[in-house]
C-alpha positions in Angstrom: -141.3 -4.9 -148.6 -141.1 -1.4 -148.3 -137.9 0.2 -149.2 -137.7 2.4 -146.2 -137.4 -0.8 -143.7 -134.8 -3.3 -143.1 -137.1 -6.0 -142.6 -141.0 -6.4 -142.7 -141.1 -8.0 -139.4 -138.7 -8.1 -136.5 -139.5 -10.4 -133.6 -138.1 -10.0 -130.3 -138.0 -13.2 -128.4 -137.0 -16.6 -130.0 -139.2 -19.1 -128.1 -141.8 -21.2 -129.5 -144.0 -18.4 -130.0 -141.6 -16.5 -131.9 -140.0 -19.1 -133.7 -143.7 -20.2 -134.8 -144.4 -16.6 -135.9 -141.2 -16.4 -137.9 -141.7 -19.6 -139.8 -145.3 -18.5 -140.9 -144.0 -14.9 -141.7 -141.5 -16.4 -144.4 -144.3 -18.4 -145.5 -146.5 -15.7 -146.3 -143.5 -13.5 -147.8 -142.5 -11.6 -145.0 -138.5 -10.4 -144.6 -138.0 -11.6 -141.3 -135.7 -11.0 -138.1 -135.9 -12.6 -134.9 -134.0 -11.3 -131.8 -132.9 -13.7 -129.0 -130.6 -12.5 -125.8 -130.3 -16.3 -124.6 -130.9 -19.7 -126.0 -132.8 -20.3 -129.0 -136.3 -21.9 -128.1 -136.8 -19.9 -125.0 -137.9 -21.5 -121.7 -140.3 -24.3 -123.4 -137.1 -26.0 -125.3 -134.3 -25.2 -122.6 -135.9 -24.8 -119.2 -139.5 -26.1 -119.5 -141.6 -28.1 -121.7 -139.0 -30.2 -123.5 -136.7 -31.1 -120.4 -139.3 -31.7 -117.9 -140.9 -34.2 -120.4 -137.7 -36.1 -120.9 -137.3 -36.1 -117.2 -141.0 -37.4 -116.7 -140.7 -39.9 -119.5 -137.4 -41.7 -117.9 -138.7 -41.6 -114.3 -142.1 -42.6 -115.6 -140.1 -45.7 -116.9 -138.8 -46.4 -113.5 -142.0 -46.0 -111.7 -143.7 -48.5 -114.1 -140.7 -51.3 -113.8 -140.9 -50.9 -110.0 -144.7 -51.7 -109.8 -144.7 -55.2 -109.7 -148.3 -55.8 -108.9 -149.2 -54.2 -112.3 -146.5 -56.2 -114.2 -147.6 -59.4 -112.6 -150.9 -58.7 -113.8 -149.6 -58.5 -117.4 -147.6 -61.5 -116.5 -144.1 -59.9 -116.3 -141.6 -60.6 -113.5 -138.4 -58.4 -113.1 -135.6 -58.2 -110.7 -133.9 -55.3 -109.0 -134.8 -51.6 -111.0 -131.7 -49.4 -111.0 -131.3 -46.0 -112.6 -128.5 -43.9 -113.2 -129.6 -40.0 -112.0 -126.5 -38.6 -114.2 -127.5 -40.4 -117.7 -131.6 -39.6 -117.0 -130.2 -35.8 -116.7 -128.0 -36.4 -120.0 -131.4 -37.4 -122.0 -132.8 -34.2 -120.9 -129.9 -32.2 -122.1 -129.5 -34.1 -125.2 -132.9 -33.6 -126.3 -132.8 -29.7 -125.5 -129.5 -29.5 -127.5 -131.5 -31.2 -130.4 -134.4 -29.5 -130.7 -132.6 -26.2 -129.9 -130.5 -27.0 -133.1 -133.5 -27.9 -135.4 -135.0 -24.8 -134.3 -131.8 -22.8 -135.4 -131.6 -24.8 -138.7 -135.2 -24.1 -139.7 -134.8 -20.5 -139.5 -131.3 -20.3 -141.2 -132.9 -22.7 -143.9 -135.8 -19.9 -144.6 -133.6 -17.1 -144.3 -134.8 -15.7 -141.1 -131.9 -13.4 -139.8 -131.1 -14.5 -136.2 -129.8 -11.1 -134.2 -128.3 -12.7 -131.0 -128.4 -9.9 -128.3 -131.0 -8.2 -126.2 -133.5 -6.6 -128.2 -135.6 -3.4 -127.4 -138.2 -0.8 -129.1 -136.3 2.6 -129.1 -139.0 4.2 -131.4 -141.8 3.3 -133.6 -140.8 0.7 -136.0 -137.1 0.8 -134.6 -135.4 -2.0 -132.6 -131.9 -2.0 -131.1 -130.1 -4.9 -130.3 -127.0 -5.2 -127.9 -125.1 -7.9 -129.6 -121.6 -8.9 -128.3 -119.9 -7.1 -131.3 -121.8 -3.9 -130.1 -125.3 -2.3 -130.8 -127.0 -2.9 -133.9 -130.4 -0.8 -135.0 -132.8 -2.2 -137.3 -136.2 -1.0 -138.7 -139.1 -2.9 -139.4 -142.7 -2.4 -140.6 -143.8 -4.3 -138.1 -142.5 -5.4 -134.7 -143.6 -8.3 -132.4 -142.9 -9.1 -128.9 -142.5 -12.5 -127.9 -140.2 -12.1 -124.9 -141.9 -14.9 -122.7 -141.8 -15.3 -119.0 -140.0 -16.0 -115.9 -140.5 -18.4 -112.7 -142.2 -16.0 -110.0 -140.6 -16.4 -106.6 -143.1 -14.9 -103.9 -141.5 -12.6 -101.3 -139.5 -14.1 -98.2 -138.4 -16.8 -100.5 -134.7 -16.8 -101.1 -133.6 -18.8 -104.1 -129.7 -20.0 -104.6 -130.2 -22.1 -107.6 -129.1 -25.2 -105.4 -130.9 -26.0 -102.5 -133.9 -23.6 -103.1 -134.6 -23.4 -106.9 -137.0 -22.7 -109.2 -138.1 -25.4 -112.5 -135.5 -23.5 -114.4 -132.9 -25.3 -112.0 -134.9 -28.3 -111.5 -134.9 -29.6 -114.9 -131.2 -29.9 -114.6 -131.7 -32.6 -112.2 -128.2 -31.9 -110.3 -129.1 -34.0 -107.5 -131.8 -36.2 -105.9 -132.4 -34.5 -102.3 -133.8 -37.3 -100.0 -136.5 -34.9 -98.8 -137.9 -32.2 -101.1 -140.4 -29.5 -100.3 -142.5 -28.4 -103.1 -144.4 -25.0 -102.7 -147.2 -24.9 -105.1 -149.7 -27.8 -106.4 -150.2 -26.6 -110.0 -149.2 -28.5 -112.9 -145.2 -27.7 -112.5 -145.6 -28.8 -108.6 -147.5 -32.0 -109.7 -145.2 -32.7 -112.5 -141.9 -32.3 -110.3 -143.6 -34.4 -107.6 -143.8 -37.3 -110.1 -140.1 -37.1 -111.0 -138.8 -36.7 -107.6 -140.9 -39.7 -106.3 -140.5 -42.1 -108.8 -136.7 -41.7 -107.9 -137.4 -42.3 -104.3 -137.3 -38.9 -102.8 -139.6 -38.0 -99.9 -142.1 -35.0 -100.5 -144.0 -32.4 -98.7 -146.3 -30.6 -101.1 -147.2 -26.9 -99.8 -150.5 -25.2 -101.0 -151.5 -21.6 -99.7 -154.9 -22.1 -100.7 -157.5 -24.5 -98.7 -157.2 -27.4 -101.1 -154.7 -29.0 -103.6 -154.5 -28.3 -107.0 -157.2 -25.6 -106.9 -157.0 -24.5 -110.6 -158.1 -27.9 -111.8 -161.9 -29.1 -111.9 -162.6 -30.5 -108.5 -163.4 -34.1 -109.8 -159.9 -34.2 -111.4 -158.7 -32.9 -108.1 -160.0 -35.3 -106.1 -159.1 -38.3 -108.7 -155.4 -36.9 -109.1 -154.9 -36.8 -105.3 -156.2 -39.9 -104.6 -153.7 -41.8 -107.4 -151.0 -39.2 -107.7 -150.3 -38.3 -104.2 -152.1 -40.5 -101.3 -150.3 -43.8 -102.2 -147.0 -42.0 -102.7 -144.3 -40.7 -100.3 -146.3 -37.3 -100.5 -147.0 -35.1 -97.3 -149.3 -32.3 -98.2 -149.9 -29.2 -96.3 -152.8 -26.8 -97.4 -153.8 -23.5 -96.4 -150.3 -22.4 -95.4 -148.1 -20.1 -96.6 -144.2 -20.4 -97.0 -143.6 -17.2 -95.7 -139.8 -17.3 -95.5 -137.5 -20.1 -97.0 -133.7 -19.4 -96.4 -131.4 -21.9 -98.4 -128.7 -24.0 -96.9 -128.2 -27.4 -95.2 -131.1 -27.8 -94.2 -133.6 -25.5 -95.7 -135.5 -23.8 -93.5 -139.1 -23.0 -94.2 -141.2 -21.2 -92.1 -145.1 -22.0 -92.7 -147.6 -19.3 -91.5 -151.5 -19.5 -91.6 -152.6 -17.9 -94.9 -155.3 -15.7 -93.3 -153.7 -14.6 -90.0 -150.0 -14.7 -91.5 -148.6 -16.1 -88.0 -146.0 -18.8 -88.3 -147.5 -21.9 -87.4 -144.7 -24.4 -88.2 -140.9 -24.7 -89.2 -139.7 -27.4 -91.8 -136.2 -28.3 -92.1 -135.5 -30.4 -95.7 -133.0 -31.3 -98.0 -134.2 -29.1 -100.9 -137.0 -26.8 -101.9 -138.7 -26.1 -105.4 -140.8 -23.0 -105.8 -143.3 -23.9 -108.2 -145.5 -20.7 -107.9 -146.2 -19.7 -111.1 -144.7 -17.4 -113.8 -144.6 -13.7 -114.4 -144.2 -11.8 -117.7 -140.7 -10.9 -118.8 -141.6 -7.5 -120.2 -139.1 -5.2 -118.5 -136.5 -3.5 -120.3 -138.0 -3.8 -123.5 -138.2 -0.5 -124.2 -141.9 0.0 -124.4 -142.2 3.3 -122.8 -140.5 4.5 -126.0 -143.6 3.7 -127.7 -146.0 4.9 -125.1 -146.8 1.5 -123.9 -147.4 0.6 -120.2 -148.1 -3.0 -118.9 -151.0 -3.9 -116.6 -150.4 -4.1 -112.8 -149.0 -7.7 -113.2 -146.6 -6.9 -116.0 -148.7 -8.1 -118.8 -148.6 -6.2 -122.3 -152.3 -5.6 -123.3 -153.4 -6.8 -126.3 -156.7 -6.9 -128.5 -157.9 -10.0 -130.3 -155.7 -9.7 -133.3 -152.8 -9.5 -130.8 -152.1 -5.8 -131.5 -150.5 -4.0 -128.4 -152.9 -1.5 -127.1 -151.8 1.6 -124.9 -155.0 3.4 -123.1 -157.3 1.4 -125.1 -155.9 2.4 -128.7 -154.0 0.3 -130.8 -150.2 1.1 -131.0 -149.6 0.9 -135.1 -147.1 -1.9 -136.0 -146.8 -3.2 -132.9 -147.9 -6.6 -131.8 -147.4 -8.9 -128.8 -148.0 -13.0 -128.2 -147.2 -15.5 -125.8 -146.7 -15.4 -122.0 -145.6 -11.8 -122.1 -149.7 -11.2 -122.9 -150.8 -13.4 -120.2 -153.7 -14.3 -122.2 -153.3 -18.4 -121.7 -149.2 -19.4 -120.7 -148.5 -22.3 -122.5 -146.3 -22.7 -125.5 -148.5 -24.0 -127.9 -150.7 -21.1 -127.1 -148.1 -18.7 -127.9 -147.3 -20.5 -131.0 -151.0 -20.1 -132.1 -151.1 -16.5 -131.5 -148.0 -15.9 -133.7 -149.4 -17.6 -136.4 -152.7 -15.4 -135.9 -151.0 -12.1 -135.3 -148.7 -12.7 -138.7 -152.0 -13.3 -140.4 -153.1 -9.8 -138.9 -150.3 -8.2 -140.0 -150.9 -9.6 -143.7 -154.4 -8.1 -143.6 -156.3 -11.5 -143.1 -158.2 -11.1 -139.7 -158.0 -13.8 -137.6 -158.6 -14.4 -133.8 -158.0 -17.0 -131.1 -160.4 -19.1 -129.2 -158.8 -19.5 -126.1 -161.5 -21.6 -124.5 -160.5 -24.1 -127.3 -156.8 -24.4 -126.2 -156.0 -27.4 -124.2 -153.6 -27.9 -121.6 -151.9 -31.0 -119.8 -149.8 -32.0 -116.9 -147.7 -34.9 -117.6 -148.0 -36.9 -114.5 -148.3 -40.7 -114.5 -151.3 -40.9 -115.4 -151.8 -37.7 -117.0 -154.3 -34.7 -116.8 -155.5 -32.8 -119.4 -158.6 -30.4 -120.1 -159.9 -27.7 -122.1 -162.4 -25.1 -121.7 -164.6 -24.4 -118.4 -164.3 -26.2 -114.9 -167.5 -27.3 -113.6 -167.5 -24.1 -111.0 -166.7 -21.6 -114.3 -169.5 -23.4 -116.4 -171.9 -23.2 -113.6 -171.3 -19.5 -113.0 -171.6 -18.8 -116.9 -174.9 -20.9 -116.8 -176.4 -18.8 -114.0 -175.5 -15.8 -115.9 -177.0 -16.9 -119.2 -179.7 -18.5 -118.1 -179.3 -22.2 -119.5 -179.2 -25.3 -117.7 -176.0 -27.4 -117.4 -175.1 -30.9 -118.3 -172.3 -33.0 -116.9 -171.4 -36.9 -117.7 -168.4 -38.8 -116.3 -167.1 -41.9 -117.7 -164.4 -44.0 -116.3 -161.3 -45.6 -117.6 -162.3 -49.0 -115.4 -165.1 -49.8 -117.9 -162.4 -49.0 -121.4 -161.4 -52.3 -123.0 -158.0 -50.5 -123.9 -157.4 -49.3 -120.6 -158.4 -52.9 -119.1 -155.9 -54.6 -121.5 -153.2 -52.0 -120.3 -154.0 -52.5 -116.9 -154.3 -48.7 -116.5 -157.8 -48.3 -115.2 -157.5 -45.3 -112.8 -159.0 -42.2 -114.2 -162.0 -40.8 -115.7 -163.4 -38.3 -118.5 -165.7 -35.3 -117.7 -167.6 -33.6 -120.4 -169.6 -30.6 -119.5 -172.0 -29.0 -121.8 -175.2 -27.2 -122.4 -178.3 -28.9 -122.2 -180.4 -26.5 -124.5 -177.9 -26.6 -127.6 -175.5 -29.7 -126.4 -172.3 -27.2 -127.0 -169.4 -28.6 -125.3 -168.2 -26.0 -122.9 -165.3 -28.1 -121.2 -163.7 -31.4 -121.0 -161.3 -32.9 -118.5 -159.7 -36.1 -118.7 -157.5 -38.0 -115.9 -155.8 -41.2 -117.0 -153.8 -43.2 -119.2 -152.6 -40.7 -122.4 -155.3 -38.1 -121.2 -152.7 -35.4 -122.9 -153.3 -37.1 -126.4 -157.2 -37.5 -125.8 -157.9 -34.0 -125.0 -157.5 -32.8 -128.9 -160.6 -34.1 -130.0 -162.3 -32.2 -127.3 -160.4 -29.3 -128.1 -161.7 -29.4 -131.7 -165.2 -29.8 -130.6 -165.1 -26.7 -128.8 -163.1 -24.9 -131.4 -165.8 -25.8 -134.0 -168.8 -25.3 -131.5 -169.8 -28.9 -131.8 -172.8 -30.4 -130.1 -172.8 -33.8 -127.9 -175.8 -34.6 -130.3 -173.4 -34.8 -133.3 -170.2 -36.0 -131.4 -172.1 -39.1 -130.4 -172.6 -40.3 -133.8 -168.6 -40.2 -134.7 -167.1 -43.4 -135.2 -164.2 -44.3 -132.5 -161.6 -47.4 -133.1 -162.4 -50.2 -131.1 -160.6 -50.8 -128.6 -158.9 -47.5 -128.0 -158.8 -44.9 -125.1 -160.8 -42.5 -127.3 -164.1 -44.8 -126.5 -163.8 -43.0 -123.2 -164.8 -39.9 -124.7 -167.1 -41.6 -127.3 -169.1 -43.1 -124.5 -169.3 -39.5 -122.7 -170.9 -37.9 -125.7 -173.3 -40.8 -126.2 -174.3 -40.5 -122.5 -174.9 -36.9 -123.1 -176.9 -37.1 -126.2 -179.1 -39.8 -124.6 -180.0 -37.6 -121.7 -182.4 -35.6 -124.3 
């Protein structure tokens, strides 16, 4: 470390991305500090991935135990199933506290200085931290921004945190409203519809676009609607905009036609979850002090090495990762970016293949995907002049799925017919979130279906759904 700086690296934001970057920086011999204004772990640990998955684990058990026909097929008979909402909420809280503590302890153990307060870049290689005991100024050879994101609330929607709330408040499971409206049918809306419906709530899902789950592959969206929505107490409204939402008892929702913006219906419900996506938390970071402007959506513009750009030029010694950059707004993507950024700081060039980053919705059953959807792949094929190959295999033909009586679902592999390169994989079914990583690795390595078809999978396992897909693709040629 140069003696003129307090640190080699100062990271603003201690979410999963910032934490991962700090650990890797220490492993690379960098003296590191991390700045956090709220809780260690950021959105993922405190208000996102971790508590929501704890809720989904508990409510998934409730759903499973209530599925009498399913259990009877396995020869199991149960009486009435009861649950305690407060205990389910406590399970999520306890998990958050444990993981937050583990993150803090790992940083301390490795000698990372944790500065609790609001961090701002005030000059090149200089950060101020507004701490409880006063403002502290530190200098660093390099600065990394990992400030994350916050829920986006569209205009006209008033959030009170109790009757109208975002996912930040929903993970606390403070109550079980009899009738919940969910605005948005992305992965957040789908996961919370899974939680609420398992615990007996009636749901109305509102989607502004003309189809549910618009960001998912069409085949997956169709299957998911058949299994996750149609059989459950979930009403859907598409092509309508939640023009105005007023908290209270009841919550009043004015629905307008998406095209004309004219009110077509007024709903009165017990509660409303606003699940309309997230926006970067990049305000008040002092970026202007180093000549950096965010794009129109508020994201920090970076290059392939995670270096911050200003008017297309690299800002020396300034890096950004995670949701603040808008590349892929997922915790594991932020972590990968953080590690790559540290590698680049150390002079070992590393980039991220964003097409190989998988994602999942932890519904029951799960949805997972990596790479291109069919419409995106068709557009690429037309642009580059190659033929597209698509194969589908179904869980109902898989021995392990049959043994588990979990036969809803499919795997879809999209590939180039000329080279066999895998372009996208989409899975809906039992343990889909675990199965996707084989496909993610295949895309990362540029693997061909011709090679993948000869890999050996344990029998009987769910992984054979992908094995069969690869074999079918290879057999086409």
